[in-house]
C-alpha positions as CSV (number, residue, x, y, z in Angstrom):
1,X,122.9,83.5,140.6
2,X,124.2,86.0,141.9
3,X,124.4,88.7,138.8
4,X,120.8,87.6,138.2
5,X,119.6,88.5,141.4
6,X,121.8,92.0,141.3
7,X,120.0,92.6,137.5
8,X,123.5,92.5,135.9
9,X,122.4,89.0,133.8
10,X,119.1,88.2,132.3
11,X,119.5,84.2,133.1
12,X,121.6,81.8,134.8
13,X,122.5,78.3,133.3
14,X,123.4,75.7,135.4
15,X,122.3,73.1,138.0
16,X,120.3,75.7,140.1
17,X,118.0,74.4,142.6
18,X,115.2,76.2,143.1
19,X,114.7,77.3,146.5
20,X,111.9,79.8,148.3
21,X,114.8,82.0,149.1
22,X,115.8,82.1,145.4
23,X,112.0,82.5,144.3
24,X,112.1,86.2,146.3
25,X,114.5,87.4,144.1
26,X,114.5,86.1,140.6
27,X,111.9,84.6,137.9
28,X,112.5,80.3,137.3
29,X,111.5,78.6,134.5
30,X,109.4,75.3,134.8
31,X,111.8,72.6,136.4
32,X,113.8,70.4,133.8
33,X,115.0,68.1,136.3
34,X,114.9,66.9,140.4
35,X,118.1,66.1,141.9
36,X,119.2,66.5,145.4
37,X,122.0,66.5,148.2
38,X,123.7,62.9,148.5
39,X,126.7,61.5,150.7
40,X,129.5,60.0,148.6
41,X,132.0,57.8,150.4
42,X,135.2,55.3,149.4
43,X,133.3,52.3,148.2
44,X,135.1,50.1,150.8
45,X,133.4,52.8,153.3
46,X,129.3,53.0,152.8
47,X,127.3,53.7,155.1
48,X,123.9,53.3,156.3
49,X,122.0,56.4,156.2
50,X,121.4,58.6,158.3
51,X,122.1,56.6,160.9
52,X,126.4,56.3,159.8
53,X,126.4,60.6,159.9
54,X,127.7,61.3,163.7
55,X,131.5,61.9,163.8
56,X,132.3,62.1,160.0
57,X,134.5,64.7,158.5
58,X,132.6,65.5,155.4
59,X,133.5,67.9,152.6
60,X,131.3,70.3,150.8
61,X,131.1,73.0,148.6
62,X,132.0,76.7,149.7
63,X,128.6,78.6,150.1
64,X,127.2,75.6,148.1
65,X,123.5,74.4,149.3
66,X,125.6,70.9,150.7
67,X,127.2,73.4,153.4
68,X,124.5,75.4,154.6
69,X,122.7,71.5,154.4
70,X,125.6,69.8,156.2
71,X,125.1,73.3,159.3
72,X,121.8,73.1,159.5
73,X,122.5,68.8,160.1
74,X,124.6,69.7,163.0
75,X,122.4,73.1,164.1
76,X,118.8,71.9,163.7
77,X,119.2,67.9,164.1
78,X,122.3,67.9,166.9
79,X,124.5,65.5,164.7
80,X,128.2,66.2,165.2
81,X,129.8,66.9,162.1
82,X,133.1,68.2,161.0
83,X,132.4,70.6,157.9
84,X,135.5,71.1,155.6
85,X,135.0,73.5,152.7
86,X,136.6,73.3,149.7
87,X,136.3,76.2,146.6
88,X,135.6,73.6,144.1
89,X,133.5,69.8,144.1
90,X,136.4,68.3,142.5
91,X,138.1,70.0,145.5
92,X,136.2,68.3,147.9
93,X,136.2,64.6,145.9
94,X,139.9,65.0,146.0
95,X,140.1,65.0,149.6
96,X,137.8,62.1,149.7
97,X,140.0,59.6,147.7
98,X,143.1,61.1,149.3
99,X,141.2,60.1,152.6
100,X,141.1,63.9,154.4
101,X,137.3,63.3,154.4
102,X,134.9,60.9,154.7
103,X,132.5,61.4,152.8
104,X,131.5,64.5,150.3
105,X,127.9,65.9,150.8
106,X,127.2,67.5,147.1
107,X,124.5,66.9,144.4
108,X,123.4,63.7,143.5
109,X,123.7,64.4,139.5
110,X,126.7,65.9,139.5
111,X,128.1,63.0,141.9
112,X,126.7,60.4,139.8
113,X,128.8,62.3,136.6
114,X,132.2,62.6,138.7
115,X,131.9,58.9,139.9
116,X,130.9,57.8,136.6
117,X,133.7,59.7,134.8
118,X,136.2,59.6,137.6
119,X,136.3,57.0,140.2
120,X,134.3,54.4,139.0
121,X,134.3,51.6,141.5
122,X,136.1,53.9,144.3
123,X,133.0,55.8,144.9
124,X,129.4,55.2,146.2
125,X,126.3,57.1,146.6
126,X,125.2,56.8,150.6
127,X,122.3,54.6,151.1
128,X,118.9,54.6,153.4
129,X,116.1,52.0,153.3
130,X,115.0,52.7,149.9
131,X,118.1,53.1,148.0
132,X,120.2,56.1,147.6
133,X,119.8,58.7,150.2
134,X,118.6,62.0,149.9
135,X,119.2,64.7,152.7
136,X,116.9,67.1,150.3
137,X,115.5,66.9,147.0
138,X,115.1,70.0,144.5
139,X,113.7,70.6,141.4
140,X,116.4,72.2,138.6
141,X,115.5,74.9,136.7
142,X,116.8,78.0,134.9
143,X,117.1,81.3,137.1
144,X,115.8,85.3,135.0
145,X,115.8,88.2,136.0
146,X,112.6,89.7,137.8
147,X,110.5,91.2,134.7
148,X,111.4,88.7,131.9
149,X,108.0,87.2,132.7
150,X,107.6,87.2,128.9
151,X,110.8,84.9,128.1
152,X,109.9,82.9,130.8
153,X,107.2,81.8,129.8
154,X,108.1,81.7,126.2
155,X,111.0,79.3,127.6
156,X,108.6,77.2,129.2
157,X,106.5,76.7,126.2
158,X,109.8,75.7,124.5
159,X,110.8,72.8,127.1
160,X,107.1,71.6,127.0
161,X,107.6,70.7,123.4
162,X,110.7,69.3,123.8
163,X,109.6,67.0,126.1
164,X,106.5,66.4,124.2
165,X,108.4,65.5,120.7
166,X,110.6,63.1,122.9
167,X,114.1,65.3,122.5
168,X,114.1,65.8,126.0
169,X,114.3,62.2,127.2
170,X,116.4,61.6,124.5
171,X,119.0,64.4,125.7
172,X,118.5,62.9,129.2
173,X,119.3,59.4,127.8
174,X,122.2,61.0,126.1
175,X,123.7,62.8,128.7
176,X,122.7,61.3,132.2
177,X,125.1,58.2,133.0
178,X,121.5,57.3,135.0
179,X,118.3,58.8,135.5
180,X,117.9,60.7,139.0
181,X,115.8,57.5,141.0
182,X,112.3,57.4,142.1
183,X,111.5,59.1,145.3
184,X,109.8,56.6,147.0
185,X,109.5,58.4,150.4
186,X,107.2,60.6,148.3
187,X,105.4,57.8,146.3
188,X,104.6,56.0,150.1
189,X,103.1,59.2,151.2
190,X,100.8,60.1,148.1
191,X,99.5,56.1,148.1
192,X,98.6,56.3,151.4
193,X,96.9,59.4,150.9
194,X,94.9,57.8,148.6
């Protein structure tokens, strides 16, 4: 992402969140997924969220969205956390398994994938009133260098074609162990406004 922002790359590929701050520096394609930040705990130590947060040692990936959200929970919401930054997501999950942290704040899709492939039955996602608890939800899209409006529009048209033709749905079924859950809070807000 930093290389795209600096103009040294045309596009970045990965699970990159669309944020207001990032939109100032780069173009984003249309979102291709929605994810967000969740808390992962050991299976025998599941928490009800957000009530179970105070006092936790929370692992985060250094300089990632999880770290900034954890710091925001401390500063803006007054929730006492011990934030433990790691250089990689894998390190934070290993620390959770070893008991060096109580939980990991990480991307939903990435967490589901890691749990499914490495820690099935050992780790779970934190739950709230409406199922999996999201600290924030984010669209995921590909950032492109500012000024590449034409290629960005071409990409968006191709993505629409993949969705219409069913290829997009097939890819999701093939590669995601489980689809992102419904955002019930948003559904209720929309339904309440009708």
